[in-house]
N, C-alpha and C positions, 0 to 999 in steps of 0.2 A: 297073741302078741306077734307071732310069725305072720299071721294073716294080715294084720294091720300094717306090718312093715312091708310085706309083699305088695299090698295095695298101694302103699306110698311109692314104692319103687316103680310099679307099673304106671302110676300116674306121672311120675317123673319122666319115664321113658316116652310116654305118649306125647308129653309136652316138648321134649328135647329132640325127638327124632326128626321132625320137620326142620328144626334149626340145624341139626347135624347134616341133613341132606342138602339144605340150602348152602351151607358152608362148603360142603364137598363139591357141589355143582359150581359154585362161584369160583372155587379154587381151580377146578378143571378149565373153566372158561377163561380165567386169568392166564393159566398156563398155555392154553391154545393161542390166545392173543399175543402173548410174548413170543411164542415160537414162530407165529406167522410174521410178526414184525421183523424178526431177525432173519428168517429164512427166505421170505418173499419180498421184503422191502429193504433189506440190507442194513437195518439199524443195529447198533451195538447192543449187547445184552443190557447194559446199564440204561441206554436211551429207551430201549423197548419196554423195560420195566417201568420207567417213568411215564412213558406214553400210555401204557396199559391202565394207568390210574385214571385216564381221561376217556378211554374207549374200551369196550368189551364186545366180542362177537363169538358165536359158538361154531360157526362154519365159515369156510372161505368164499362162499358164493358171491356175496356182495363186494367184498374187498377185491376179489379176483376180477370182477367186472370193471371196477374203478381203475385198477392197474392196467387192464387191457385198453381202456379208453385213453389213458395217459400215454401208453406205449404207441398206440395208433396215431397219437398227436405229435409224435417225435421225441417223446421222453425216453432217455436211456435209463439204465439202472441207477446211475449216479444222480440223475435228475429226480428219479422217484424217491431215492433215499432222502434227498434234501426236502422234497415236498412233504413226505410223510413225517419226517422229523419235525418240521415246522407246523404242519397242520394234520395231525393224525386223524382228526375227526372226519377228514375227507373220505376215508375208507368206508364211512357209514352212510354217505349220501346216496340218494337214488341215482344210479348211473344214467339211466335213460331220460328221466324227467328233470333232473337237476344239473348234472354235470355235462352231459352231451350238448344241450343247447348253448351253454356258455363256451364250450370248446369250438362249436360251429360258429358262434359269434366272433370269436377271435380269429378263426381261419378266414372269415369273410372280410377281415381287415387286411388281407393279403400277407398274413404272417406265414413264413415258412416254418417247417417243423422244428428246425433248430432254434429259430427266434422265439417261437411260442414256448418251447421247452425251457429256454433260458428265462423267460418272463415268469413262467409258473414256478420254477425252482427258486428264483430269487425272491418272489413275493406271492406265495400260493394263497394268501388270505384274500386275494382279489377274487378267487373262486367262491368265496362266501358271500359276495355282494349279489344283491338281487339283479337279475338280468333286465327285467322290465322297469324296475323302479330306480336303478342306479346306473348300471353300465350303459345301456342303450341311450337313455336321455343325455347322459354326460358326453357320450361319443357324438351324438347328433349335434349337441351344442358346440363341441370342438370343431366339428366339420363345418359348421356354419361360419366359423372364423377363418375358413380356407386353410386349415392346418392339415398337413399330410397325414396319411395313416401311421407312418413311422413316428411322427411327433405326437399324434393322438395317443398312441400306445404308451409312449414315455410319460405323458401327462397322467394317463389313467393309472399308471403304476404308483404314482405318488399317493401316500396314505391320505392326504387331505382331499385329493380329487376323487378317490374311489370311495370316500365315506358317503353316508346317506344324507348328509347335511346339504342345504341348498346353497352351495358355494357359487353356483352360476349367477345368482342375484348380485353377489358382491363383485364377481368378475365383470358382469355386464355394466355395472355402475362405474367401475374403474376404466373399462374400455371407453365408455361414453366421455369420460374426462379426457382421455388421450385423443380421441377423435375431435373433440372440441378445440384443442390447441393445434390440430393439424398433423399429428403423428401418422405416418403412412401406414396403410393397412398391413403391408408386409412386415413392418416393424412390430406392429401389435401382435401379429401371429407369432413372430419370433419370441416376443416377450412371454406370451402365454405358454409356449412350448418349452422354453428353456429356463425361465426364471419363476421363482416362487412369489416374488413381490407382487405379482398381479392379483394375488389372493389376499393382499393385506386389507385390513379394515378400511372401508371407503373414506372415512373422514381423514384418517392418517395418510392414506395414499394421496388424496387430493392435496394435503398439506405438503407432502414431499414433492409432488409435481410442481406446485407453485414455487417452492424453494429452488428447485433445479432450474426452472425457467428464469427466475430472478437472478440466478448466478450467471446467466448469459448463455446457457446451452440452447442450441437450436433444435426444436422438436423434430425437424426434418432429418437431422443427422443421427447416425447410430450412436455417437457418443452420448446423446441424450439418454438412451436406454441404459448405457453403462453407469452414467451418473445417477439415474433414478434407482437402479438396482443397489448401488452403493449406499445411497441414503436410506433406502427401505430396510437394509440389513443392519443399520446402526441406530442406536438410541442417540438422543441429543447429547447426553453426557459423554458417550463414546466419541461422538463427532468432535466435541470440544477438546477431549483429550488428544485426539489426533492433531487438531489445529495447534494445540499447545506444544506438542512434540516438534512440529515443523518450525514453530517460532523459536524453539530452543536452539535450532541450528542457524538462526539468523535470518530466516525467511520473513519477509513482510507480508501483510495481509494480501496485497496485490499479487505477490509471488506465489503464495499458497493457492490463491484462486486461479492463477494462470496454470500452475502445475495440475490442479484438479481438472480444469477445463481441457487441458491437453491429454491427460491420462487419468480418467476418473478412478481407475483401479488403484491408484496410489493411496487413496483413502481407505482401502480395504486391507492394505498390507499391515502386518503386525509391527509393533514398535521395535521389536528385536531385529527384524529383517531390515527395516528402514534405517535403523541406527548403524547396522553393519555396512550397508551400502554407502550411506553418507559419510561415515568414518573413513571408508576406503577412498571415496572420491575427493572429499575435502581435506582430510588430514594426511593421506598417503599420496594422492595424486596432485594435491595442491590446487584443486578447483575452488573457485569462489562459490558460496552457497547460491548466489543469484543465478549463476550459470547453470547449476544443477537444477534449479527450479524451472528454468526455461527448457530443460531437456528431461522431463520425468520419464519418458519412454525408455531412455537409456538406463535409468535405474531399474525399471521393471524388467528390461531385457537382461541386465546383469543378474538379477535374482532368478529369472527363469532358467538361464543357461549356466548359472554357477560359474561365472567367468573369473572369479578370484577365490583364493583359498580362504576358508573361514565362513563363507556364506553357503548354506546348504538349503535346498528347497525341502 
């Protein structure tokens, strides 16, 4: 009886010992990872515990090499804390083969240490993108549009631009539409660098371009870009709601169109802000709605500067 029980116990121990060892080993590994994230990367214990669920390492060799490269690129302890918090898996990449070439690529764009550190800490996921398949091709495409290095970096930081999708095809088609109607090259470069609308679906973009032209905007003028951006950011229903709002203040169709041509941004203002300004100018100052419609820049200026009590930016 004892022999049978002993055999059973021995069998149990043989089967469970590897499991106990693995659990002990995993526990030590987890403890080391958390300790490293707190002491070397500046994460809070809570954040470190959460991050350790995504990464595990047994020694500091690789993470230390990653942190050294980041520091050599201008990252301070604060930058490193932000980077590791957002992208803890970066500590596991191959420092020399994966991380260093990307850092050298960004430095080749004339980025100073502080600027590069700021970019990496604000959006470290850019370091996950393939250098050969994503970053370099997209950068070369942007440079072909005569965009400065500074603007190229801003564009690459956008999630849509640094994705692996072929956004260039859409951009190229939209640029062709703009060139066809005579938009200056410098304006196109500005649009690509500053506005997301250039990446809008090509058929919708062409439709918005046509609408803006039909409204009387000159493609050679900068107000054309502002109007196009306004239209690209609004759905048709939103646009009609804005029109109805201005009609409610006594503006005619021609007056609304005049205001929009003079100051395209007036179509992007919220109904609450527009109501406050028009209430001030019409009801308190005694201006006629038609007069306000001919001076929409004044309304926009009042909003920007907060020139009267009750309107807050």
